C-alpha positions as CSV (number, residue, x, y, z in Angstrom):
1,M,0.0,0.0,0.0
2,S,1.4,3.4,-1.0
3,K,2.2,6.1,1.5
4,A,-0.6,8.4,0.1
5,T,-3.2,5.6,0.6
6,L,-2.1,5.0,4.2
7,T,-2.4,8.7,5.0
8,A,-5.9,8.9,3.6
9,V,-7.1,5.9,5.6
10,F,-5.6,7.4,8.8
11,I,-7.4,10.7,8.2
12,A,-10.7,9.0,7.5
13,F,-10.4,7.0,10.7
14,L,-9.8,10.1,12.8
15,L,-12.7,11.9,11.2
16,T,-15.0,8.8,11.8
17,S,-14.0,8.6,15.5
18,S,-14.4,12.2,16.3
19,G,-17.8,12.4,14.5
20,A,-19.2,9.3,16.2
21,K,-18.4,10.2,19.8
22,P,-17.5,13.8,20.3
23,N,-16.9,14.1,24.0
24,G,-19.2,11.1,24.5
25,K,-22.3,13.1,24.0
26,N,-24.2,10.4,22.1
27,K,-24.5,8.3,25.3
28,K,-28.0,7.5,26.5
29,P,-29.0,10.3,28.9
30,K,-29.6,9.3,32.6
31,Q,-33.1,9.3,34.0
32,A,-33.8,12.7,35.7
33,V,-35.4,12.2,39.1
34,P,-37.5,15.0,40.5
35,A,-36.9,15.7,44.2
36,I,-39.8,16.1,46.6
37,E,-40.3,17.1,50.2
38,C,-41.4,14.7,53.0
39,D,-45.0,16.1,53.1
40,M,-45.7,15.5,49.4
41,R,-48.8,13.3,49.0
42,A,-49.4,11.1,46.0
43,G,-52.8,12.5,45.4
44,K,-51.2,15.9,44.6
45,I,-49.4,14.6,41.6
46,N,-51.4,14.1,38.4
47,L,-49.5,11.2,36.9
48,S,-50.4,7.5,37.0
49,E,-46.8,6.3,37.5
50,F,-43.7,8.4,38.3
51,I,-40.4,8.3,40.1
52,V,-39.3,10.7,42.8
53,K,-36.4,11.3,45.2
54,C,-37.1,11.6,48.9
55,P,-34.9,13.6,51.2
56,A,-33.4,12.2,54.4
57,N,-35.0,12.2,57.9
58,C,-38.6,12.1,56.7
59,R,-39.5,9.7,59.6
60,E,-38.9,12.5,62.1
61,T,-41.5,14.7,60.4
62,K,-44.3,12.3,61.3
63,E,-46.1,13.1,58.1
64,K,-49.3,10.9,58.1
65,V,-49.5,7.6,56.3
66,Y,-52.8,5.7,55.8
67,G,-52.8,2.0,55.0
68,T,-50.3,-0.9,54.7
69,G,-48.8,-2.1,51.4
70,V,-51.5,-0.1,49.5
71,F,-51.8,3.5,50.7
72,A,-54.5,6.1,50.5
73,S,-53.6,9.0,48.1
74,I,-53.5,11.5,51.0
75,S,-50.5,9.7,52.4
76,S,-46.9,11.0,52.4
77,I,-45.0,9.3,49.6
78,C,-41.7,9.3,51.5
79,N,-43.0,7.9,54.8
80,A,-45.2,5.3,52.9
81,A,-41.9,4.2,51.2
82,I,-40.1,4.0,54.6
83,H,-43.1,2.1,56.1
84,S,-42.9,-0.4,53.2
85,G,-39.1,-0.8,53.5
86,V,-38.5,0.6,49.9
87,I,-36.1,3.2,51.3
88,T,-34.6,4.0,54.7
89,N,-34.8,7.1,56.7
90,S,-31.7,8.3,54.7
91,G,-34.0,8.9,51.7
92,G,-33.7,7.6,48.2
93,K,-35.6,7.0,44.9
94,V,-39.1,5.7,44.9
95,I,-41.4,4.6,42.0
96,V,-45.0,5.5,42.7
97,T,-47.8,3.5,40.9
98,K,-51.4,4.9,41.2
99,M,-54.3,2.4,41.5
100,A,-58.0,2.2,42.3
101,G,-59.2,3.1,45.8
102,Q,-59.7,0.6,48.6
103,M,-62.8,0.1,50.8
104,I,-60.6,0.2,53.9
105,Y,-57.0,1.0,54.7
106,K,-55.6,-0.8,57.7
107,G,-53.0,0.9,59.8
108,S,-49.8,-0.8,61.1
109,F,-46.4,-0.2,62.5
110,A,-43.3,-0.9,60.4
111,N,-39.8,0.5,60.1
112,G,-40.4,3.2,62.7
113,V,-43.5,4.6,60.9
114,R,-47.0,4.2,62.3
115,S,-49.7,4.1,59.6
116,L,-53.2,4.9,60.4
117,S,-56.5,3.3,59.4
118,L,-58.9,5.1,57.1
119,P,-62.3,4.5,55.5
120,N,-62.7,4.1,51.7
121,R,-60.9,6.4,49.3
122,R,-61.2,6.9,45.5
123,E,-57.5,6.6,44.8
124,S,-54.6,4.6,46.1
125,F,-51.0,4.0,45.4
126,S,-48.1,1.6,46.0
127,V,-44.4,2.2,46.2
128,S,-41.5,0.2,44.8
129,V,-37.7,0.5,44.6
130,G,-36.6,3.5,42.4
131,K,-34.8,1.5,39.8
132,P,-36.6,1.9,36.4
133,K,-36.9,-1.3,34.3
134,K,-34.9,-1.4,31.1
135,G,-36.4,0.8,28.4
136,V,-38.9,2.5,30.8
137,T,-38.5,6.3,31.2
138,Y,-40.4,8.2,33.7
139,P,-41.3,12.0,33.5
140,S,-38.5,14.2,34.6
141,T,-41.0,16.9,35.7
142,L,-44.0,16.3,37.9
143,V,-47.5,17.5,36.9
144,F,-49.5,18.7,39.9
145,V,-53.3,18.5,40.4
146,P,-54.7,22.1,40.0
147,S,-56.6,23.6,42.9
148,R,-60.3,24.5,42.4
149,P,-61.0,28.2,42.2
150,T,-62.9,29.9,44.9
151,T,-66.1,31.8,44.1
152,V,-65.5,35.6,43.8
153,K,-68.4,38.1,44.1
154,T,-67.9,40.4,41.1
155,A,-70.0,41.8,38.4
156,S,-68.4,39.7,35.7
157,P,-68.0,35.9,35.6
158,V,-65.0,34.4,37.2
159,T,-62.9,31.8,35.4
160,E,-59.9,29.7,36.5
161,A,-56.7,31.4,35.2
162,V,-53.7,29.3,34.1
163,E,-50.5,31.2,33.5
164,T,-47.8,29.8,31.4
165,E,-44.2,31.0,31.6
166,P,-42.4,31.7,28.3
167,S,-40.6,28.8,26.8
168,S,-37.5,28.7,24.6
169,T,-39.0,25.8,22.6
170,A,-41.9,26.0,20.3
171,A,-43.9,23.3,22.1
172,P,-47.6,24.0,22.5
173,P,-48.9,24.6,26.1
174,T,-50.0,21.4,27.9
175,T,-53.2,21.2,30.0
176,T,-54.2,18.6,32.6
177,H,-57.7,17.9,34.0
178,V,-58.2,16.4,37.4
179,T,-60.9,14.0,36.4
180,T,-58.8,12.5,33.5
181,P,-56.1,10.2,35.0
182,I,-53.0,9.8,32.9
183,T,-52.4,6.3,31.8
184,T,-49.1,6.8,30.1
185,A,-46.4,9.2,31.1
186,P,-44.6,10.6,28.0
187,P,-41.3,12.4,28.5
188,I,-41.7,16.1,29.0
189,T,-39.9,17.9,26.1
190,T,-40.9,21.5,26.9
191,S,-39.7,23.7,29.7
192,A,-43.1,25.4,30.0
193,K,-44.4,24.9,33.5
194,P,-48.2,25.2,34.0
195,R,-48.7,27.3,37.2
196,V,-52.1,27.3,38.6
197,I,-53.2,30.2,40.7
198,N,-54.0,28.8,44.2
199,H,-57.5,29.3,45.6
200,R,-58.9,28.1,48.9
201,V,-62.3,26.6,49.3
202,P,-64.2,26.8,52.6
203,E,-64.2,23.4,54.2
204,A,-67.6,21.6,54.3
205,G,-69.0,21.0,57.7
206,V,-67.4,23.9,59.5
207,H,-69.8,25.4,62.0
208,R,-69.5,29.1,62.8
209,P,-71.2,30.6,65.8
210,E,-73.0,33.9,65.4
211,T,-70.9,36.6,66.9
212,G,-72.0,37.8,70.3
213,T,-74.8,35.3,70.7
214,I,-73.4,32.8,73.1
215,I,-76.1,31.6,75.5
216,R,-75.5,30.8,79.1
217,R,-76.9,31.6,82.5
218,Q,-76.6,35.1,83.9
219,P,-73.6,34.9,86.2
220,H,-74.9,37.4,88.7
221,V,-78.5,36.3,89.0
222,S,-79.0,33.7,91.7
223,S,-81.8,31.2,91.7
224,S,-83.9,30.1,94.6
225,S,-83.3,26.4,94.1
226,A,-81.3,24.1,91.9
227,F,-84.5,23.2,90.1
228,S,-85.2,26.7,88.9
229,R,-82.5,26.3,86.3
230,V,-84.8,23.9,84.5
231,Q,-86.8,26.1,82.2
232,P,-87.6,26.5,78.4
233,Q,-84.8,27.8,76.2
234,S,-86.7,30.9,75.5
235,E,-86.5,32.0,79.1
236,R,-82.8,31.8,79.3
237,K,-81.1,35.2,78.7
238,Q,-78.5,35.8,76.0
239,H,-75.4,37.9,76.3
240,T,-71.9,38.0,74.9
241,A,-69.4,35.4,76.0
242,Q,-67.3,36.3,78.9
243,S,-64.7,34.5,80.9
244,N,-65.6,33.3,84.4
245,P,-62.6,33.8,86.7
246,A,-64.5,32.1,89.5
247,F,-64.5,28.8,87.5
248,A,-61.0,28.6,86.2
249,R,-59.6,25.3,85.0
250,R,-58.2,23.2,87.7
251,D,-54.6,22.1,87.1
252,W,-54.3,19.0,89.3
253,P,-51.0,17.2,89.4
254,H,-51.2,13.7,88.1
255,P,-49.6,10.8,90.2
256,A,-48.2,7.9,88.3
257,Y,-50.6,5.1,88.5
258,T,-49.7,1.6,87.7
259,R,-51.1,-0.1,84.6
260,P,-53.9,-2.5,85.2
261,D,-53.0,-6.0,84.1
262,W,-55.1,-6.5,81.1
263,F,-52.3,-8.7,79.9
264,S,-49.1,-10.1,81.2
265,G,-45.9,-8.1,80.6
266,T,-43.7,-5.4,82.0
267,R,-45.3,-2.3,83.2
268,R,-44.7,0.9,81.2
269,P,-44.3,4.4,82.7
270,T,-47.4,6.5,82.9
271,D,-47.8,9.3,80.4
272,S,-48.9,12.4,82.2
273,S,-48.8,14.7,79.2
274,Q,-52.6,14.9,79.1
275,S,-53.3,15.7,82.8
276,V,-54.6,19.1,81.9
277,P,-57.4,19.6,79.3
278,N,-56.2,20.8,75.9
279,T,-57.1,24.4,75.3
280,G,-57.1,23.7,71.6
281,S,-57.6,26.2,68.8
282,K,-60.2,28.9,68.1
283,W,-63.8,27.7,67.4
284,S,-64.4,29.7,64.2
285,R,-62.2,30.0,61.1
286,M,-62.1,33.3,59.3
287,S,-63.5,33.2,55.8
288,T,-60.8,35.3,54.2
289,G,-57.1,34.8,54.0
290,D,-55.2,31.5,54.3
291,P,-57.0,29.2,56.7
292,A,-53.9,27.2,57.4
293,A,-52.0,30.3,58.5
294,L,-54.8,31.3,60.9
295,D,-55.1,27.9,62.6
296,P,-52.9,27.7,65.7
297,R,-53.2,23.9,65.9
298,P,-50.4,21.7,64.7
299,D,-50.2,21.0,61.0
300,N,-52.9,18.5,60.5
301,T,-53.6,16.4,57.4
302,E,-56.6,17.2,55.3
303,Y,-58.3,14.0,56.6
304,E,-57.7,14.9,60.2
305,Y,-58.9,18.5,59.8
306,Q,-62.1,17.2,58.2
307,L,-62.6,14.8,61.1
308,Y,-61.9,17.6,63.6
309,N,-64.7,19.7,62.1
310,F,-67.2,16.8,62.2
311,G,-67.7,16.3,58.5
312,Q,-67.3,13.2,56.2
313,Y,-64.0,13.5,54.4
314,S,-64.3,14.6,50.8
315,P,-61.2,16.5,49.6
316,A,-61.9,19.3,47.2
317,P,-59.6,18.3,44.3
318,E,-61.2,14.9,43.7
319,H,-64.4,14.5,41.7
320,K,-66.5,11.4,41.2
321,P,-68.6,10.9,38.1
322,P,-72.3,10.8,38.9
323,S,-72.6,7.1,38.2
324,E,-69.8,6.4,40.7
325,T,-71.1,8.7,43.4
326,S,-74.6,7.2,43.2
327,S,-73.5,3.6,43.2
328,P,-74.1,1.7,46.5
329,V,-71.1,1.0,48.6
330,P,-70.9,-2.6,49.9
331,E,-71.0,-2.8,53.7
332,V,-67.6,-3.5,55.3
333,L,-67.3,-4.6,58.8
334,S,-65.0,-2.1,60.4
335,Q,-62.2,-3.5,62.6
336,G,-61.6,-0.1,64.3
337,D,-58.5,1.0,66.2
338,S,-57.1,-2.1,68.0
339,N,-55.0,0.2,70.2
340,C,-58.2,1.7,71.7
341,K,-60.3,-1.4,72.6
342,V,-62.8,0.1,75.0
343,D,-66.6,-0.1,75.5
344,I,-67.8,3.6,75.9
345,A,-71.2,4.9,77.1
346,F,-71.9,8.6,76.5
347,L,-74.4,10.1,78.8
348,M,-75.8,13.1,77.0
349,D,-77.8,15.8,78.7
350,G,-81.4,16.0,77.4
351,S,-82.7,18.3,80.1
352,W,-84.8,21.4,79.2
353,S,-82.0,23.7,80.6
354,I,-79.8,22.9,77.7
355,G,-82.1,24.2,75.0
356,K,-82.4,23.0,71.4
357,R,-79.4,24.9,70.1
358,R,-77.0,23.5,72.7
359,F,-78.5,20.0,72.2
360,E,-77.5,20.2,68.5
361,I,-74.0,21.3,69.5
362,Q,-73.8,18.3,71.9
363,K,-74.8,16.0,69.0
364,D,-72.1,17.5,66.7
365,F,-69.6,16.9,69.5
366,L,-70.6,13.2,69.7
367,V,-70.4,12.9,65.9
368,G,-66.9,14.3,66.0
369,V,-65.9,11.8,68.7
370,S,-67.3,8.9,66.8
371,Q,-65.4,9.8,63.7
372,V,-62.1,10.5,65.4
373,I,-62.2,7.4,67.7
374,N,-62.6,5.0,64.7
375,V,-65.3,2.6,66.0
376,G,-64.9,-1.1,65.1
377,V,-65.3,-4.7,66.4
378,A,-61.7,-5.0,67.2
379,G,-61.4,-1.4,68.6
380,P,-63.7,0.9,70.5
381,M,-67.5,0.4,70.6
382,M,-69.8,3.2,71.4
383,G,-73.3,3.6,72.8
384,I,-75.4,6.6,73.9
385,I,-77.8,7.2,76.8
386,Q,-79.9,10.3,76.9
387,Y,-80.9,11.4,80.5
388,G,-83.4,13.9,81.8
389,D,-85.9,12.9,84.4
390,D,-85.0,9.3,83.5
391,P,-82.3,7.7,81.4
392,V,-83.1,6.2,78.0
393,T,-80.7,4.1,75.8
394,E,-80.6,5.7,72.3
395,F,-78.5,2.8,71.1
396,S,-76.4,0.2,72.8
397,L,-72.8,-1.0,72.3
398,K,-73.7,-3.6,69.7
399,H,-75.9,-1.5,67.5
400,F,-73.2,0.0,65.3
401,S,-69.8,-1.4,64.3
402,S,-68.4,1.6,62.3
403,S,-68.1,5.3,62.7
404,I,-69.9,5.8,59.4
405,D,-73.0,4.2,60.7
406,L,-72.9,6.1,63.9
407,T,-73.2,9.6,62.3
408,P,-76.7,9.4,61.0
409,A,-77.9,7.6,64.1
410,I,-76.6,10.4,66.4
411,S,-78.2,13.1,64.1
412,K,-81.6,11.5,64.6
413,I,-81.6,11.7,68.4
414,V,-84.5,13.9,69.7
415,Q,-84.2,15.9,72.9
416,K,-86.4,14.4,75.7
417,G,-86.4,17.2,78.2
418,G,-86.7,17.0,82.0
419,L,-84.3,17.5,84.8
420,S,-80.5,16.7,84.8
421,N,-80.7,13.5,86.9
422,V,-77.1,12.4,86.4
423,G,-77.1,10.1,89.5
424,K,-80.0,8.2,88.2
425,A,-78.3,7.8,84.8
426,L,-75.1,6.4,86.4
427,S,-77.1,3.9,88.3
428,Y,-78.8,2.9,85.1
429,I,-75.6,2.2,83.2
430,N,-74.2,0.3,86.1
431,K,-77.2,-2.0,86.4
432,H,-78.3,-2.3,82.8
433,F,-76.1,-0.8,80.1
434,F,-72.8,-2.7,80.5
435,S,-74.2,-6.2,80.0
436,D,-73.6,-9.0,77.6
437,A,-77.0,-8.5,76.1
438,N,-76.1,-4.9,75.2
439,G,-72.7,-5.8,73.7
440,N,-70.4,-5.5,76.6
441,R,-67.3,-7.5,75.6
442,G,-65.9,-8.2,79.0
443,G,-62.2,-8.0,78.1
444,A,-62.5,-4.3,77.1
445,P,-62.4,-1.5,79.8
446,N,-65.8,0.1,80.5
447,V,-65.9,3.9,80.2
448,A,-68.7,6.3,80.9
449,V,-68.5,9.9,79.7
450,V,-71.0,12.2,81.3
451,L,-71.9,15.5,79.5
452,V,-73.7,17.9,81.8
453,D,-74.9,21.4,81.3
454,G,-74.0,23.3,84.5
455,W,-74.7,20.8,87.3
456,P,-76.8,17.7,88.1
457,T,-80.1,18.1,89.7
458,D,-79.7,15.0,91.9
459,E,-76.9,13.4,93.9
460,V,-74.1,11.5,92.1
461,E,-71.7,10.3,94.9
462,E,-73.3,6.9,95.8
463,A,-74.3,6.0,92.2
464,S,-70.7,6.9,91.0
465,R,-69.1,4.8,93.8
466,L,-71.1,1.8,92.9
467,A,-70.2,2.3,89.2
468,R,-66.5,2.6,90.0
469,E,-66.7,-0.6,92.1
470,S,-68.2,-2.3,89.0
471,G,-65.1,-1.3,87.1
472,I,-66.5,1.6,85.1
473,N,-64.2,4.5,84.4
474,I,-66.2,7.7,84.8
475,F,-65.3,10.9,82.9
476,F,-67.1,14.2,83.4
477,V,-67.4,16.9,80.7
478,T,-69.0,19.9,82.5
479,I,-70.1,22.8,80.3
480,E,-70.6,26.2,81.7
481,G,-70.3,24.9,85.4
482,P,-71.6,26.9,88.3
483,D,-70.1,30.2,89.1
484,E,-69.8,31.7,92.6
485,N,-73.3,33.0,92.6
486,E,-74.8,29.7,91.4
487,K,-72.9,27.3,93.7
488,Q,-75.5,27.9,96.4
489,N,-78.0,26.2,94.1
490,V,-75.9,23.1,93.5
491,V,-77.5,20.0,95.0
492,E,-74.1,18.3,95.7
493,T,-70.9,20.3,96.2
494,N,-67.8,19.1,94.3
495,F,-70.0,16.7,92.4
496,V,-67.2,16.2,89.7
497,D,-64.7,15.0,92.3
498,K,-67.2,12.7,93.9
499,A,-68.1,11.2,90.5
500,V,-65.0,10.7,88.5
501,C,-62.7,7.7,88.5
502,R,-59.8,9.7,90.0
503,T,-59.5,13.3,91.1
504,N,-56.2,14.0,89.4
505,G,-57.6,16.0,86.5
506,F,-57.3,13.2,84.0
507,F,-61.0,12.3,84.1
508,S,-62.6,15.8,84.1
509,F,-63.0,18.4,81.5
510,P,-64.4,21.8,82.6
511,I,-65.5,23.6,79.5
512,M,-66.2,27.4,79.8
513,S,-68.7,27.7,76.9
514,W,-70.8,25.4,74.8
515,F,-69.1,26.8,71.7
516,A,-65.7,25.7,73.0
517,L,-66.9,22.1,73.5
518,R,-65.4,20.9,70.2
519,K,-61.9,21.7,71.5
520,A,-62.3,18.7,73.8
521,V,-62.9,16.1,71.1
522,Q,-59.3,15.0,70.5
523,P,-58.1,15.3,74.1
524,L,-61.0,13.2,75.3
525,V,-60.4,10.5,72.7
526,K,-56.7,10.4,73.6
527,R,-57.6,9.9,77.3
528,V,-60.3,7.4,76.7
529,C,-58.0,5.3,74.5
530,D,-55.2,5.4,77.0
531,T,-56.1,2.1,78.6
532,D,-53.0,2.1,80.9
533,R,-54.6,4.9,82.9
534,L,-58.1,3.6,83.1
535,V,-57.4,2.6,86.6
536,C,-61.0,2.0,87.6
537,S,-61.3,-1.0,85.2
538,K,-61.7,-4.3,87.0
539,T,-58.4,-6.2,87.0
540,C,-56.8,-9.0,88.9
541,L,-55.2,-6.4,91.1
542,N,-58.1,-4.1,92.0
543,A,-61.2,-6.2,92.2
544,N,-60.7,-8.5,95.2
545,D,-61.6,-9.0,98.9
546,I,-58.6,-10.9,100.3
547,A,-58.7,-12.6,103.7
548,F,-55.4,-13.9,105.1
549,V,-56.0,-16.7,107.8
550,I,-52.7,-16.9,109.7
551,D,-51.6,-19.7,112.1
552,G,-50.4,-18.1,115.3
553,S,-49.8,-21.4,117.2
554,S,-46.9,-22.1,119.6
555,S,-45.0,-24.2,116.9
556,V,-44.6,-21.1,114.8
557,G,-42.5,-18.9,117.1
558,T,-42.1,-15.2,117.3
559,G,-39.3,-14.9,114.6
560,N,-41.2,-17.1,112.0
561,F,-44.4,-15.3,112.7
562,R,-42.6,-12.0,111.7
563,T,-41.5,-13.8,108.5
564,V,-45.1,-14.8,107.8
565,L,-46.2,-11.2,108.2
566,Q,-43.5,-10.1,105.8
567,F,-44.9,-12.6,103.3
568,V,-48.4,-11.2,103.8
569,A,-47.1,-7.7,103.3
570,N,-45.3,-8.7,100.1
571,V,-48.4,-10.2,98.6
572,T,-50.5,-7.2,99.6
573,Q,-47.9,-4.8,98.0
574,E,-48.8,-6.1,94.6
575,F,-52.5,-5.1,94.7
576,E,-54.2,-1.7,94.3
577,I,-55.7,-0.9,97.7
578,S,-58.6,1.5,98.2
579,D,-62.3,1.3,99.3
580,T,-63.3,0.7,95.7
581,D,-60.3,-1.4,94.7
582,T,-58.8,-4.5,96.5
583,R,-59.5,-4.7,100.2
584,V,-57.6,-6.9,102.8
585,G,-58.7,-8.4,106.1
586,I,-56.7,-10.7,108.5
587,V,-57.6,-13.4,111.0
588,Q,-55.0,-14.9,113.3
589,Y,-55.9,-18.1,115.0
590,T,-54.7,-20.7,117.6
591,Y,-57.5,-22.6,119.5
592,E,-59.3,-19.3,119.3
593,Q,-59.7,-16.7,116.5
594,R,-59.0,-13.0,116.4
595,L,-60.0,-10.5,113.8
596,E,-56.9,-8.3,113.3
597,F,-58.8,-6.0,111.0
598,A,-61.7,-6.1,108.6
599,F,-62.2,-5.4,104.8
600,G,-62.1,-1.7,104.2
601,Q,-60.6,-0.8,107.6
602,Y,-57.5,0.5,105.9
603,N,-58.2,2.1,102.5
604,N,-54.7,3.0,101.4
605,K,-51.7,0.8,100.9
606,A,-49.3,2.6,103.4
607,D,-51.8,2.3,106.3
608,L,-52.5,-1.3,105.4
609,L,-48.8,-2.3,105.4
610,N,-48.3,-0.5,108.7
611,A,-51.3,-2.3,110.2
612,I,-49.8,-5.6,109.1
613,K,-46.5,-4.9,110.8
614,R,-48.3,-4.1,114.1
615,I,-49.9,-7.5,114.4
616,N,-48.8,-9.3,117.6
617,Y,-47.9,-12.9,117.8
618,W,-50.5,-14.8,119.8
619,S,-49.3,-18.4,120.5
620,G,-51.5,-21.4,121.3
621,G,-53.0,-24.5,119.6
622,T,-54.1,-25.1,116.0
623,S,-57.8,-25.1,115.0
624,T,-57.7,-24.3,111.3
625,G,-61.3,-25.5,110.6
626,A,-62.8,-23.1,113.2
627,A,-60.6,-20.3,111.8
628,I,-62.0,-20.8,108.2
629,T,-65.6,-20.6,109.6
630,F,-64.7,-17.5,111.6
631,A,-63.2,-15.8,108.5
632,A,-66.4,-16.7,106.5
633,D,-68.6,-15.1,109.2
634,Q,-66.5,-12.1,110.0
635,L,-65.1,-11.2,106.6
636,F,-66.7,-12.7,103.6
637,S,-70.3,-12.1,104.9
638,K,-69.5,-8.4,104.5
639,S,-67.8,-8.7,101.2
640,K,-69.1,-6.7,98.2
641,P,-71.0,-8.6,95.5
642,N,-68.8,-7.4,92.7
643,K,-65.5,-8.4,94.4
644,R,-63.7,-11.7,94.0
645,K,-63.5,-13.4,97.3
646,I,-60.0,-14.9,98.0
647,M,-58.9,-16.7,101.1
648,I,-55.2,-17.5,101.8
649,V,-54.6,-19.9,104.7
650,I,-51.0,-20.2,106.1
651,T,-50.3,-22.9,108.6
652,D,-47.4,-25.0,109.8
653,G,-49.0,-28.1,111.3
654,R,-52.0,-30.4,111.4
655,S,-55.3,-29.0,112.7
656,Y,-56.9,-30.2,115.9
657,D,-60.3,-29.9,114.2
658,D,-61.8,-31.0,110.9
659,V,-61.1,-28.7,108.0
660,R,-63.1,-30.4,105.2
661,A,-66.6,-29.2,106.1
662,P,-65.6,-25.5,106.7
663,A,-63.5,-25.5,103.5
664,L,-66.4,-27.0,101.5
665,A,-68.8,-24.3,103.0
666,V,-66.6,-21.4,101.8
667,H,-66.1,-23.0,98.4
668,R,-69.9,-23.1,97.9
669,K,-70.1,-19.4,98.7
670,G,-67.7,-18.6,95.9
671,V,-64.6,-18.1,97.9
672,I,-61.3,-19.0,96.1
673,A,-59.1,-20.7,98.7
674,Y,-55.3,-20.9,98.7
675,S,-53.5,-23.1,101.2
676,I,-49.8,-22.7,102.1
677,G,-48.3,-25.3,104.3
678,I,-44.9,-25.0,106.1
679,A,-42.7,-27.6,107.7
680,W,-45.1,-30.0,109.6
681,A,-48.4,-29.0,107.7
682,A,-50.5,-32.0,106.6
683,Q,-50.7,-32.4,102.8
684,D,-54.2,-33.9,102.8
685,E,-55.6,-30.9,104.8
686,L,-53.9,-28.4,102.4
687,E,-55.7,-30.1,99.5
688,Y,-59.1,-30.1,101.4
689,I,-58.7,-26.4,102.0
690,A,-57.5,-25.4,98.5
691,T,-59.9,-24.7,95.6
692,D,-59.6,-27.2,92.7
693,P,-57.3,-27.8,91.0
694,D,-55.0,-28.3,93.9
695,R,-51.8,-27.8,91.9
696,D,-52.8,-24.1,91.3
697,H,-54.0,-23.4,94.8
698,S,-52.0,-25.5,97.3
699,F,-48.3,-24.9,98.0
700,F,-45.9,-26.5,100.4
701,V,-42.6,-25.0,101.6
702,D,-40.1,-26.8,103.8
703,E,-39.1,-23.8,106.0
704,F,-40.5,-20.3,106.7
705,D,-37.5,-18.5,105.1
706,N,-38.5,-19.8,101.7
707,L,-42.0,-18.3,101.8
708,Y,-41.0,-15.3,99.7
709,K,-40.3,-17.5,96.7
710,Y,-44.1,-18.1,96.4
711,V,-45.2,-14.5,96.2
712,P,-44.8,-14.2,92.4
713,K,-46.5,-17.7,91.9
714,I,-49.6,-16.7,94.0
715,I,-49.9,-13.4,92.2
716,H,-49.5,-15.0,88.8
717,N,-52.2,-17.7,89.6
718,I,-54.6,-15.1,91.0
719,C,-54.3,-13.1,87.8
720,N,-54.3,-16.0,85.5
721,E,-57.5,-17.2,87.1
722,F,-59.1,-13.8,86.9
723,N,-58.1,-13.3,83.2
724,S,-59.5,-16.7,82.2
725,Q,-63.0,-15.7,83.5
726,P,-65.5,-13.5,81.6
727,R,-65.4,-9.9,82.9
728,N,-68.8,-8.2,82.8
């Protein structure tokens, strides 16, 4: 080959190489991934499938997520991806795929994110790892759902304006419509960005009071009797709202109560963050300006704000075709919030003193509670009693199994009138409402929430005490309570403290005005669902009358007797002691019997433990049978009917008398008998004394110093036996 030919070939090769790949610019461009913030919801993006990049630390923002696996469109994309394990809290790329709505979204906890439950939604989405498949390209620019315009009162028609920024390319402007979902996502080749002028639409269901027309009693006009407050609404004077310094909210400190043993496990520390009623936000929202900026509450999701304002959730941007809107929705059995499994009775005030307007506000409040609390068969169940002269069940716990069904039922309640006989209503729920026939589930705590206008017209103390002893946790919501001039007309002073489960502020809500009632919705729901602090519920630790029958014979000796008393104190220490909780009595015996103290003689734990320490050793013979009969007569004959009767017999030798007949007699009276034998105790007598099965109720220890080992065993068996029985 000639030199000229070689030179030509070389030049051609150089030209070909430089033309084919100048600076590598003919490589396939990388997928551009738009970045979003942690609060971006899938429903705000008008694409059927797209890829986004989430920032780090979204989990700490606690942006709301609804559902598991498949999420409601109002969920945060990034927190949904963390919940599903698609990304970590460090952020990353996520592919979002839109899909049809679900009838129900079930909440769960995963990867540090708590997702919430939600009723049916029109649109859902799922998330997957942000690695596009080969040949698939996602939009590099996100198209957002336009906001609806607000109605403007002008002389000319108002239309929605869309402004388009100038573009360097000659591409036609693109338009999107909220009701036309995009099935394919072509690459965006234009830099023109559709910008929609934002408009706000007043939320549906928001109630606004008329300015200066708040109705309540004249604070400076005294009545001749408590019953004079019961009068038709027209006779009650109206005046502008004013604060009442004589009835300021009480800030009680909250002691740390132990958790009732609904299930076995370690005890958690008590949360006292809600010991003072939440002052909440303003009742009314201004009709101009940015509502979000005017609302001092924390940043709520659109769903939560709708629930707070007592309306069914229907976000403005989403439109349903007429055929879809009118089609019947199949009934779905709501499971409810499993973290709030309680049986709740609301006692609503139907007296004439409340008036029709306040009665409607009261119904709105109950609708709001029913929506926020998420009623369902595996969560809270709710019933309503209206009281006046006499209580009437509007509907029981078993009537409705979802919040959706409760709303129309509450709206149909008609005011019955009469007095405000709260005491009679509390007796009614104690005797009739919380029963198996009315849907009481036994394993769920019983809660009664009393709504009262001003004050009751009868006494509540005795009825409340009996209700608490039955395991009912009583809350009081007192609206426009008595001021200084009205207290002389109150039938029972300090009626709230005499009625509620505990006087620590947790169970009482003093509300200054009927128009401020809605502020109590979420704080009330939070407290009612805090089952760790529903300390009046019947548990294995607070629902007993326990009689210790202690052998004080000569064979025991002074030192060993002190060891027995320490064992008794250790067992007692585990129970909740009060006149309405567990009560303890002690009998010491030799040939004779002595009642050291009776049930209810010491109504707090410190006094009871001190009384145990002060018991003196007696010394003498051993007549265990006579001691059992004595305990039955002196203690269990005075036991309360709703208490579990437990007898613990401690002896170190064989009895001089027969134990079988006395033991059989107490068994027939419903007494659960435990026998603890030490050293020379007779095994056959221990088995006669103990309730069947013997292995769970009879114990033998070789020496007194080993008694302490059986404290956990006895407590465990008492609680196991309690939890295995139906709790009504």
